[in-house]
N, C-alpha and C positions, 0 to 999 in steps of 0.2 A: 560574465552575468546572464544576460540577454538570450543566448542558447541553452542556458541549466533552467533557467526558468520558464524558458516558451515550453523545452520538451515536459517539462514537468505541470505544466497546465493544459499539455495536450493529453499528454496520460492520466490526469486528473480527469478531463471531460470527455477521453473513453473510455472510464471507467462507469461514470454517471450513464453513460448510452447503457453500460452493461447490465445496469441497473433499472433505467428507464424500461426496456425491452423485460429482463424480467417480469417486472412488477404488470404489463400492459396484456403480455400473452402468456394466450391460457397453459398451463403445465399439460403435459402429454400431444398436441395438438403437431402433428408431422412436420415436417420440413419441405418444401419443394428444393427441387434442384439446385436451383437458381441461390434460395435464401443458405443453404448448406456451404456454396462457394464463398458467399461473401461474406458467413459469419464465421469461416474458416481464414479467411483474409484478411478478416477485423481483427479475428483473435490473435493473429500471427503478429500483424504491427503493433497490437497493445504488447506482446510478450517481450519484441524487438524492442520498445520503450521502455518498459517496465525495466528489462534486464541487460541492454546493450546502451542505447543514446543516453539513459538518464544519469548512469552511473558514471559513463565518458566524457560528458559535460562537466559533471562533479568534478573529476579529476583533472581535467582541462583547464577548466576554471578558476580551479584550488593549487594549479601548478605554477599559470601565468601571469595571470592579474592577483591572486591573493600570494604569492609566493611562497606557501608552502613548501620547503624544501628541504634535504638533507640538511642542509648547515644553518637550519634556519630552526634554534630552538626557543622551545616555553609553548603555554596554553594561550592559542593566539585570542585576542582584544579585541573585539568591535570598536573600543573606546579611545584606545589608548594602547599602553603600554604591554607585552603580553606577558599574562602569570611564571614564573617560575625560568625565565631566561635561561637563569643560571645554576639553574638543577632544585632539586627535593633534597635537605638535607635532611641525613637521618637523625633521632639524638645521638650522642655520644661520638658525632665526627667519623666514623667509618667509612665516609664519602658520598656520595650524594648520586641521583640517579634525573640524566638527562634526555628530556621526552621531545623529542626533533617533530616540527611541525607536517613532518611527512607522513609521523605516528598518526598525530590524530586525522589527519586527513585518509588515512586510509580503514581507519574505524568510521569513519563515517561514509567512507563508501560503501565498507562490510554492512552498516543500519540498512544504507539502500537496499541490496540485494534482501535482505535479514527479515525488511517491511514488505517488499513484494512478495514473496513466496509467504510469509503468513497473510497478506492480503489476496493472494491466488487461491491459497486452501481455504481460506474462510467464504472466498468468492461461490466456488466450487461448491461448498456444504449448501451456502445461501441458494445456490442454482436448482441444485438437486433435492431439495426438503420445502420450494417455496409455494406447494402445492397442497402441503400436508397440513392437517387441522394437530392445533396444540395443545387444546381442551378437550377432556374426556365428557365433558358437560352435554351429555347428549340429553335432547329432551324428545319426548312425545310430539309429533304434529300432526296438527287436522290435516284432512283433505286441500282444504286451502292452501296447505304451509306454514300456518301459522302457532305458534308452540302451545301447547294443552298446559295450562294452569292444573286441575282436577282430571281424574278420571272420568269418561262418560257416564251418567248415569248415579252418579253421586253428588 
């Protein structure tokens, strides 16, 4: 659990660094060679954490400490007995569905990947459009940069 939580916190902190740099760095400012190398290594480490280490630590924690294996059934409940340990019965008595805890573990791992991919695409879009103006309410400005309320001579 400690490794999973630590990898999740480090990933969140690295994402926060991306947004802080994106807010403080002017759009269009050219990169130096050293900045480009540091940024490339940083992004590689962030993606390695997001798509490699965090899901792996989740799977290790679920397998080892939580015991979510093929032979354990039901939806895990942190407060006691699992839900539907004996399966889900259909009306009419035509059988039941057994849901292994391993399937729940895999759904959560897939969700980690999906959230990472959607977050990565959203961060790319935010980074590329961070310098664009959103409104079309351009007003005329004076020579001093103040907005004009009425036209001169009126």
